[in-house]
Structures are given as C-alpha cells and as structure tokens.
C-alpha positions in Angstrom: -7.8 -9.8 7.1 -4.3 -8.7 6.2 -0.8 -10.1 6.1 1.7 -9.5 8.9 1.6 -7.1 11.7 1.5 -3.4 10.6 1.0 -0.2 12.5 0.8 3.3 11.0 4.1 5.1 11.6 3.7 7.1 14.8 6.6 9.4 13.8 5.3 10.6 10.4 7.0 14.0 10.0 5.6 17.4 9.2 6.3 18.6 5.7 6.8 22.4 5.6 4.4 24.0 3.2 1.9 21.0 3.2 -1.2 20.9 5.3 -4.1 18.4 5.7 -7.8 18.9 6.7 -10.4 16.2 7.2 -14.2 16.2 7.5 -17.2 13.8 7.7 -19.4 14.3 4.7 -21.5 11.1 5.1 -21.0 10.3 1.4 -21.6 6.5 1.9 -21.8 6.0 5.6 -22.4 8.6 8.4 -19.9 9.2 11.2 -16.7 8.5 9.3 -14.0 10.7 7.9 -14.5 10.6 4.2 -13.4 14.0 2.9 -9.7 14.9 2.9 -8.2 18.2 1.7 -4.4 18.7 1.2 -3.1 22.2 0.8 0.2 23.2 -0.9 1.7 26.6 -0.1 2.2 29.0 -2.9 5.3 28.2 -5.0 4.9 24.4 -4.6 5.1 22.0 -7.5 3.0 19.0 -8.2 3.6 15.9 -10.4 1.0 13.3 -11.0 0.2 10.0 -12.8 -3.3 8.7 -13.5 -5.1 5.6 -14.6 -5.1 4.6 -18.3 -8.5 2.9 -17.9 -10.6 4.2 -20.9 -13.5 4.8 -18.5 -11.4 7.1 -16.3 -13.5 8.8 -13.6 -14.6 12.4 -13.9 -12.3 13.6 -11.2 -9.3 12.0 -13.0 -10.2 14.0 -16.1 -10.6 17.2 -14.2 -7.4 16.7 -12.1 -5.4 16.0 -15.3 -6.8 19.2 -16.9 -6.2 21.4 -13.9 -2.7 20.0 -13.3 -1.8 21.4 -16.7 -4.0 24.5 -16.7 -3.3 26.1 -13.4 -1.4 29.4 -13.9 -0.3 29.8 -10.3 0.2 26.1 -9.8 -2.0 23.6 -7.9 -2.9 24.6 -4.3 -5.4 22.1 -3.1 -6.2 18.4 -3.5 -9.8 17.5 -2.5 -10.4 13.7 -2.0 -13.6 12.0 -1.2 -14.2 8.3 -0.5 -17.4 6.3 -0.7 -18.2 7.3 -4.3 -15.9 7.1 -7.3 -17.8 9.5 -9.5 -16.9 7.1 -12.4 -19.2 6.0 -15.1 -21.4 9.0 -14.3 -21.4 10.7 -17.7 -21.7 14.5 -18.2 -23.2 14.9 -14.8 -20.1 13.4 -13.2 -17.9 15.9 -14.9 -20.2 18.8 -13.8 -20.0 17.5 -10.3 -16.2 17.3 -10.4 -15.9 20.8 -11.7 -18.5 22.0 -9.1 -16.4 20.5 -6.3 -13.4 22.5 -7.5 -15.4 25.7 -7.9 -17.1 25.4 -4.5 -13.9 24.8 -2.7 -12.1 27.6 -4.6 -14.7 30.0 -3.4 -14.1 29.0 0.2 -10.3 29.1 -0.2 -10.2 32.2 -2.3 -8.3 30.8 -5.3 -8.8 29.9 -8.9 -10.8 26.8 -9.4 -8.1 25.4 -11.6 -5.8 25.4 -8.6 -8.0 22.7 -7.1 -7.7 19.0 -8.1 -10.5 16.6 -7.3 -10.1 12.9 -6.5 -12.7 10.2 -5.7 -12.8 6.6 -4.7 -15.6 4.1 -4.0 -18.5 2.7 -5.8 -18.6 3.1 -9.6 -21.7 4.2 -11.6 -23.5 6.1 -8.9 -23.9 9.9 -8.8 -21.8 11.8 -6.3 -24.0 13.1 -3.4 -23.1 16.7 -4.0 -25.2 18.3 -1.3 -23.4 16.3 1.4 -20.0 16.8 -0.1 -20.3 20.5 -0.6 -21.7 21.0 2.9 -18.6 19.4 4.3 -16.1 21.4 2.3 -16.0 24.4 4.8 -15.1 22.1 7.7 -12.4 20.4 5.7 -10.9 23.8 4.9 -11.2 25.1 8.5 -9.4 22.0 9.8 -6.4 22.5 7.5 -3.4 22.5 9.8 -0.3 20.4 10.2 0.6 17.4 8.1 -1.8 15.0 10.0 -0.9 12.0 7.9 -2.8 9.6 10.1 -6.1 11.5 9.5 -5.4 11.6 5.8 -4.6 7.9 5.6 -7.8 7.0 7.5 -9.9 9.5 5.5 -9.1 7.9 2.1 -9.7 4.3 3.1 -12.5 2.2 1.5 -12.3 -1.6 1.9 -8.8 -1.1 3.5 -8.4 -2.6 6.9 -5.3 -0.6 7.7 -4.1 3.0 7.1 -0.9 3.1 5.0 2.0 5.5 5.5 5.7 5.7 4.9 8.5 8.3 5.2 12.2 8.8 4.7 14.8 11.4 5.6 17.5 12.0 3.1 20.9 13.2 4.3 22.5 15.4 1.6 26.2 15.6 0.8 26.4 18.9 2.8 24.9 17.3 5.9 21.6 18.9 5.6 18.4 16.8 5.3 15.1 16.8 3.4 12.0 14.7 4.2 9.6 12.6 2.1 6.3 11.3 3.5 3.1 10.0 2.1 0.0 7.8 2.4 -1.8 5.4 0.0 -5.1 3.6 0.0 -6.1 0.4 -1.8 -7.2 -3.1 -1.2 -9.2 -4.4 -4.1 -9.4 -3.5 -7.8 -5.7 -3.4 -7.7 -3.6 -3.7 -10.9 -2.4 -0.1 -11.5 -1.6 0.9 -15.1 0.5 4.1 -14.7 -0.5 5.0 -11.1 -2.0 3.6 -8.0 -5.5 3.6 -6.5 -4.8 6.7 -4.5 -1.3 7.8 -3.4 -0.2 11.1 -2.0 3.5 11.9 -1.3 5.0 15.2 -0.2 8.5 16.5 0.3 10.0 19.8 1.6 13.0 19.4 -0.8 13.9 22.2 -3.2 14.6 20.1 -6.2 17.0 21.6 -8.7 15.1 20.2 -11.8 12.6 21.4 -14.3 9.0 20.3 -14.1 9.5 17.8 -17.0 12.3 16.1 -15.1 10.1 16.0 -11.9 7.4 14.3 -14.0 9.9 11.8 -15.4 11.2 11.0 -11.9 7.7 10.2 -10.6 7.1 8.0 -13.7 10.3 6.1 -13.0 9.6 5.3 -9.4 5.9 4.5 -10.1 7.0 1.7 -12.5 8.9 -0.2 -9.9 6.4 0.4 -7.1 2.7 1.0 -7.7 2.9 -0.3 -11.3 4.5 -3.5 -10.0 1.6 -4.7 -7.8 -1.6 -6.7 -8.4 -4.3 -8.1 -6.2 -6.9 -9.1 -8.7 -5.7 -7.8 -12.2 -8.4 -5.1 -12.3 -7.2 -1.6 -13.1 -9.3 1.0 -11.4 -11.1 3.9 -13.1 -9.8 6.3 -10.4 -6.1 5.5 -10.0 -3.9 8.5 -9.2 -0.5 9.1 -7.6 0.6 12.6 -6.7 3.9 14.0 -5.6 3.9 17.5 -4.0 7.2 19.4 -3.8 7.0 22.4 -1.5 10.6 23.6 -1.9 10.7 24.9 1.6 13.6 22.7 2.7 17.2 22.3 1.6 18.3 22.5 -2.0 18.8 19.1 -3.7 21.0 19.1 -6.8 23.8 17.1 -8.4 24.5 13.6 -7.0 22.0 14.3 -4.2 19.2 14.1 -6.8 19.9 10.3 -7.2 19.8 9.8 -3.5 16.5 11.6 -3.3 15.0 9.5 -6.1 16.1 6.3 -4.3 14.5 7.4 -1.1 11.3 8.4 -3.0 11.3 5.0 -4.6 11.6 3.4 -1.1 8.6 5.4 0.2 6.4 4.5 -2.8 7.4 0.8 -2.8 6.6 0.6 0.9 3.2 2.2 0.3 2.6 -0.1 -2.7 3.5 -3.2 -0.8 1.3 -2.1 2.1 -1.6 -2.3 -0.4 -0.7 -5.9 -1.2 -0.4 -6.9 2.4 -3.9 -5.4 2.9 -5.3 -7.0 -0.2 -9.0 -7.9 0.1 -9.1 -11.3 1.9 -5.3 -11.7 1.6 -3.5 -14.3 3.8 -0.2 -14.3 1.8 2.2 -11.7 0.6 3.9 -13.0 -2.5 7.0 -11.7 -4.4 7.4 -13.0 -7.9 11.0 -12.5 -9.0 11.7 -13.1 -12.7 15.3 -13.1 -13.9 17.4 -14.0 -17.0 14.8 -12.4 -19.3 15.7 -10.9 -22.6 14.1 -7.6 -21.7 12.5 -5.8 -18.7 9.1 -5.9 -20.5 9.5 -9.7 -20.9 10.4 -10.2 -17.2 7.4 -8.1 -16.1 5.0 -10.0 -18.5 6.0 -13.3 -16.9 5.8 -11.9 -13.4 2.3 -10.5 -14.0 1.1 -13.7 -15.7 2.0 -15.7 -12.7 0.7 -13.0 -10.2 -2.7 -12.8 -12.1 -3.3 -16.5 -12.3 -6.5 -17.5 -10.3 -5.2 -21.0 -10.2 -1.8 -20.0 -8.7 -3.5 -17.6 -6.3 -6.0 -20.2 -5.0 -3.2 -22.7 -4.6 -1.3 -20.1 -2.5 -4.4 -19.6 -0.3 -4.7 -23.3 0.3 -0.9 -23.7 0.9 -1.1 -26.4 -1.8 2.2 -27.1 -3.3 0.7 -27.4 -6.8 3.7 -26.0 -8.5 2.5 -27.2 -11.9 0.2 -24.1 -11.9 3.2 -21.8 -11.7 4.9 -23.7 -14.5 1.7 -23.5 -16.7 1.4 -19.7 -16.1 5.1 -19.2 -17.2 4.4 -21.3 -20.3 1.4 -19.1 -21.4 3.2 -15.8 -20.8 3.6 -13.8 -24.0 7.2 -14.9 -24.7 8.6 -15.9 -28.1 10.5 -19.1 -28.5 10.7 -20.0 -24.8 13.1 -22.9 -24.3 11.5 -24.7 -21.3 14.6 -26.7 -20.7 16.3 -23.4 -19.6 13.6 -22.6 -17.0 14.2 -23.0 -13.3 11.8 -22.1 -10.5 12.2 -21.9 -6.7 9.7 -21.4 -4.0 11.2 -19.7 -0.8 14.5 -21.2 -1.9 13.2 -24.7 -2.5 14.0 -25.8 -6.0 10.8 -27.0 -7.7 11.6 -26.9 -11.4 14.9 -27.5 -13.2 15.4 -27.9 -17.0 11.7 -27.5 -17.6 10.6 -30.3 -15.2 10.4 -31.3 -11.6 13.7 -30.7 -9.7 15.5 -33.9 -8.7 15.8 -32.6 -5.1 12.2 -31.6 -4.7 10.0 -33.3 -2.2 6.3 -32.7 -1.5 7.0 -32.1 2.1 9.5 -29.3 1.3 7.1 -27.7 -1.1 4.2 -27.9 1.3 6.3 -26.3 4.1 7.3 -23.4 1.8 3.7 -22.8 0.7 2.5 -22.7 4.3 4.6 -19.5 4.9 2.8 -16.2 5.1 5.4 -14.6 2.9 6.6 -16.3 -0.2 9.1 -15.7 -3.0 8.5 -17.3 -6.3 11.8 -17.0 -8.2 11.6 -17.8 -12.0 14.9 -18.0 -14.0 14.2 -18.0 -17.7 17.7 -18.7 -18.8 17.6 -16.4 -21.9 19.0 -13.0 -20.9 20.1 -10.6 -18.2 17.0 -8.6 -17.4 14.9 -9.0 -14.2 11.8 -7.6 -12.5 9.8 -8.0 -9.3 6.0 -8.1 -9.0 4.1 -8.3 -5.7 0.7 -10.0 -5.3 -1.5 -11.7 -2.8 -3.5 -15.0 -2.7 -7.2 -15.3 -3.6 -9.4 -16.4 -0.7 -13.0 -16.9 0.1 -13.1 -13.6 1.8 -12.1 -11.8 -1.4 -15.3 -13.1 -3.0 -17.4 -12.2 0.0 -16.0 -8.7 0.3 -16.7 -7.9 -3.4 -20.1 -9.7 -3.5 -21.3 -7.5 -0.7 -19.4 -4.3 -1.6 -22.5 -2.2 -2.4 -24.5 -3.5 0.5 
C-alpha cells in the first residue's frame, strides 16, 4: 500500500564517471537483486551523512572510517539488502571489513576505497559466503548509471523504487545533472541522514571538501531529516553524495542554484519514502509557523507527526482535531500562550485562540480528513520561524508488516 500514483522516472540520466552494477546474492530471499555496487571514476569526491543511533551498524562504522581514510578517494559503494549487519558485535565489523577487502581484490584497489552499506534485519550475522560469491558478478555488471536497477536492488519493505533527478542550467548556458535513488518504508525517523540514499552529479563544484560536506548537511536537514513514518531512527541510515567532476564547472552564484536543485532531488526522494511508508494511506505535511526558532518549529512538527493518536485518527479519517491540539500542547516549548495558537486542516480552520474555531463544522473537518493528502498548518503566534515535517498515517497494515518482518 502506498499513497498516490508514482512511477520510477523513465528518463533518469547517465552521470558521467558514475556506474552501477547489480547481482543476486540470495542474502534473505533467492531470485532477487539484493547486491548493488556503485563505482566512482578516479578523481571523484564523496560526501556522506550517517545515523546517530548509538547502535550504528558495522557497515556504518566502516564506511565512516573509509570515507576519511582513503588516500586516493572513495571508488566503490557496496550495498546489500536483506541483512543490516547491525547488533552483530565484533564479527559484524570483521564481516564489513572483509566485504571491502574481497571487493578491493576484485577491483584492484585499496580496501579503504570501498565503502560498505547494509539494510535489513538487525541482529543476525551477514551470510558472508553468499555475499562474497556474488561480488564478482556485481563488479562484472558495472556499466552505465542504471538507476532503476539500483533502486530495485536496495529495496526492503518498499513497494516502489524511488528516483529523482534535475538538470541545472548554469549562467553560461551549460548544464550539469543531479540524479539519485533512495530506499525506506519503515523504521523511518532519520537523525542526520536517511535510510539509504545515493545521489550523484557530474558537476565540477568549485568548493573545498569541507564546503561540500556542509552543503550536504544543509540539504539533508530540510529533506531526509524532516520526515518520519514511525519515529524510529535506523541503525543503518546513510546518505551519500558523489561528485564526479566530469561535467561543467559550477562556481559563484551557480553554486546556490546547484544547491537548490540538490535540495529538490533529496526532498523528492525523502517524500517518496513517506508516500511508501509501511501501510500508509495518507501523505501528511505538518507546517509550523510563527515559532521563536527553527528548532522550536521542528519540535512541534515532529511531536504532531510522531503522535500515534494523531496518526490513527488520520488513518480513520476521523476529524478528532483535539489530538492535534494535545500534541502541540505537549511539545517542548516554554511558556506557550495557547490563546495565540491557530490550526488549519487542508485550509479548514479548526482552532483559533486556543479553542475550536467559530467557523468549524464536523462535516468540513471530516471532508478534509478524508483526503489522501493533508496539510496540518499550525500557527504558534510567537515568532517568525517556520518548518515543514512530512509523515504518514498509522494503519493496521503497518502492524501486520512489522509483526511478520522476519517471517
């Protein structure tokens, strides 16, 4: 189940200097693509963000280490699905290192130029014999930027592959391209990154590595770090930006245009995750305005988006707006003047001056709640800052999917 009609972009572009290979390793189920390799030509740069979960998976630890340690720069990203290699102790780390070493031997590079990524069941050892046996095939199939193959290969409980791209027209008339894929459906409340997200560009960015890292951090905050399905932060979250530099030079004012386009790609990928949230029937935007700070606005937005009572009311299309009001009231705000709070639902005024709006009717509220896409707009009346958070409802299917996940 997913919200709205969505098809993978048929025109996803090639990215010069970036190649993709896919294999069937049978890590969890036979006969499905579950091993994806992405290759970056020499001279490419890579920026990444990772989960802040204290139990971060072994591949996250190794990927972070290799991202900093590689002398010649990262060359390969090796991604497996079906097993998270998280909560696996010292053996998990050995397996993550071994994956890099085995692939480096095949590719003829330093093992530190290989970054591992995993997603799937937590707490079970990675089936290394099957994974290693499939590495040569993944390497041999490295070819064009087959984004569709990559998007399908990194799926777990996803019902849809997720892709997005943009072309940026520079001030001199030349163009650069940004394209990427993401995966995620449950255990979605990123803290610094996303479940798995891979974006590449051919742009030759005229910025230092530290500025590239900062750019990625900025766009992640307003995209992947602004979504939640179930308030659970994964042990394996990672978002990577590959810059091959084989296209046009981007500098000066064009850097801002590039960052805007990068943000658009990542926001589209993040929202696709919410639309494909486990058991989702609603796509919900929580807009918070008139806050004293950005942090305050985000705190209110996430409090509402995380609320099981709000989310189940959304699923039932029940105009129980008091649950939204209660969530706002328990958000971590100091000295909230409830008389200044106003809330609308798809433009229908439901709360004014801290109470039920005079114009509100149950019929209007029920009609708004029945929509597949909803906007909950919360005006705090105490400042100028605003934020947007995206979430889904909480359905019977969410419980069923997660109750049977290891079956």
